[in-house]
C-alpha positions in Angstrom: 112.7 110.1 88.2 109.5 111.8 89.0 108.3 112.9 92.4 104.8 111.7 93.3 102.5 112.5 96.2 100.7 109.3 97.0 97.6 109.2 99.3 97.2 105.9 101.1 93.9 105.4 103.1 93.5 103.1 106.0 91.6 102.3 109.1 92.8 102.0 112.7 90.9 99.0 114.0 92.5 99.4 117.4 92.9 102.4 119.6 95.7 104.6 118.5 96.4 107.5 120.8 97.8 111.0 119.9 101.3 109.9 121.0 101.3 107.0 118.6 99.9 109.2 115.8 102.7 111.7 116.4 105.3 108.9 116.3 103.8 107.7 113.0 104.0 111.3 111.5 107.5 111.6 112.8 108.6 108.4 111.1 107.1 109.5 107.8 108.1 113.2 108.0 111.0 112.9 105.6 108.5 111.9 102.9 106.5 115.1 103.3 108.5 118.0 101.9 108.3 120.7 99.3 105.7 119.3 96.9 103.4 118.3 99.7 103.7 121.7 101.3 103.1 123.5 98.0 100.0 121.4 97.4 99.0 122.2 101.1 98.3 118.6 102.1 98.6 117.2 105.6 100.9 114.2 106.1 98.4 112.4 108.3 94.7 113.0 108.6 92.6 110.9 111.0 88.8 110.9 110.9 86.0 109.7 113.1 85.8 105.9 113.2 89.5 105.5 112.9 89.8 106.0 109.2 92.9 107.8 108.1 94.8 109.1 105.1 98.6 109.4 104.7 100.1 111.5 102.0 103.7 110.7 101.1 106.2 112.0 98.5 108.2 109.3 96.8 110.5 109.3 93.8 109.8 106.6 91.2 110.0 105.9 87.6 106.3 105.4 87.2 102.9 105.7 89.0 102.8 102.0 90.0 106.3 102.0 91.5 105.4 105.2 93.4 102.2 103.7 94.8 104.0 100.5 95.8 106.8 102.5 97.5 104.3 104.6 99.5 102.4 101.5 100.7 105.7 99.8 101.8 106.8 103.0 103.6 103.6 103.3 105.5 103.2 99.6 106.3 106.8 99.6 107.6 106.1 102.7 109.8 102.9 101.1 111.2 104.8 97.8 111.9 107.5 99.8 113.8 104.7 101.1 116.0 103.5 97.6 116.7 100.4 97.8 114.5 99.8 94.7 112.4 98.1 94.7 109.0 94.9 93.4 110.7 95.0 96.3 113.2 95.6 99.0 110.6 94.6 97.7 107.1 95.4 99.9 104.2 93.3 100.7 101.2 94.3 101.3 97.6 96.8 104.1 97.1 96.2 107.0 94.7 98.4 109.6 93.0 97.3 113.0 94.3 100.3 115.1 93.0 103.1 114.9 90.5 106.2 117.0 90.1 107.8 116.3 86.7 111.4 115.2 86.3 113.6 115.6 89.3 
């Protein structure tokens, strides 16, 4: 298995306050560990206009599986916060880091 850092962009189309953002980061924190810290990337970055990027570490056999896993993790965390796909649509994921065989 290989560890990938996957960046998933999205847009909050509804107001998401700091408390909700903190909860989201907390739900995803276990997927932001050594590789992410070495690469010096933030777990959650929110920009003006509600656009955001989430960077998650996932273990997978290949790039496509890693991207799918990251999107599922993020979509699940957003759903747990009560945000629907229409309220926080996600963009295409991208591999932004790779750590060989683990």
